[in-house]
C-alpha positions, 0 to 999 in steps of 0.5 A: 152786705155779707152773703148768708151761708149755711154749712152742713158738715161731718166735721173732721180735719179738712172740714174744720179748715173749711169752717175757718175759711168761712168764719173768717171771711168778711163777705160770709155771714154764717147763720149756722152749722149743722152736723151729720154722721160721716167722717166721725159719729155726729156727737164728735162732729158737734164737738169738733165744729164747736171747737173750731167756732170757738177758735175763730172767736165766732158766735155761730150755733152748731146743731146735731143732725142725722146720726146715720144714713137714710137706709144704711149702717153708719160708716166712719173714716177714723183711719184717715182723720183719727179717732176724734176726726182731728188727728187725735191731738185732744181738742175739747170745746167749752160750749155745747150744741144749740138746742134743736135738731139740724133738720128743723134748723135748716128748714126754719132758716131757709124759710126765713131767708132768701139767697142763701149759699148752702155748703155741704161738706159731708154726707147729704143725709140732713139735706135730703131729710130737710127737703123731704120735710119741706120741698119749698126750701129748694127755692130759697137756696141761691147756690148749693156747693157740694163737696162730694163725688168724683167727676169721671175719675177715681174715687177715694173710698172705692175705685168708683166713689168719693166718701161723702156720696158713698156714705149715704148714696140714697140721700145724695141721689135725692138731693141731686134730683131735688132741683137745688142749684148744685155746684159739684166740687169733686174730690179730685180737685184737691189732688196733685198741685192743689195739695199743700206740699212741704213748702206750703205746709212750712209757709202756713206754719210760719204764720205763727197764728193759732189758726195756722198751727191748728190747721197743720196739727189737726191734719197730721193724720190726714197728711199721712193717710193721703200719702199712703192711700193715693201717693199725694205730694202733700196734704189734700184738703177737699172741703177747703177747696169747695169752700174757696169756690163757695166764697169766690166762684171765680176759683172754679175755672172750668165748669159745665152743666151736666146730668148727674146721677148717683148709683145706689144699687151696685155693690161695685159702684155704690156712690158713684157720681155718674156724670153725663159730660157728653149727653150720651145717657139714654134709655127707651124713655129718652127716644122721641117719636122720630127715633131721635135721642133726647138728652136728659136735662142738666141738674148739676154744675160740675167743676172740672178745674180750679185756679190752684194759686187762687185756692191756696191764697184763699186758704192762707188769707184766713190763717195769717192773722 
């Protein structure tokens, strides 16, 4: 029986590819897609998600969610994904968003089903709001795969932070401390050999399918931006990497449970995912009566390494036919 998925996304170019992977996977039953302000404004996220669903020939509802972070002004990544988030090619859906609010849909759907895989591809505003409204939904989630953060490494929007967490660090902190069974797939996992280099891009183009062509074309701005920003050898696709792990956990080849916190105050390290890899985090409250250090309990499974060939094959499989 297919596994039930909910996907929360700030739909831009790599998000769209991740949606394709889920919508085309025979073992994934996508119950709905919720959108959140992030890479682009939420109205554009809805349009991009609808277009992707239609391109896949799927019938999956798309809901509009939070149009701004919990406590901050909205910030977008037009410079990376283009003004419309899909490389400014001009894609337009024929349908419209489902009636209702993303947060209400998340709560209702999680209460109606068990063992759902929740995949988040954008800022965590919708998820924080849903948990605040209905804390009981935490227990309904089997896995929560979060594309976000950077585990003990450089970020992609500041030296310390990855965009999804940086855009709404307050929501991220609430979610990371909510008790959800979080699997953190950081931005760094899509870099270097995990990028699609020129040979990989030519290979995808050779499939000759509408989905393959869309994947390359909607990421044309992102390819240039990633090479300009961090000198990547090819196209980095953080959201599809996370989706490949959601679809097949074995793609994550090294995972460890760690205490992770989110910086929300510092202007220098706002949105940093502080990963306590070696149980060294402590303060006065963490010293027991004998003076021994008590490590904080792990709240996140952190993915450190992936099977690059398996990740790429997961992508290719969704685009070939």
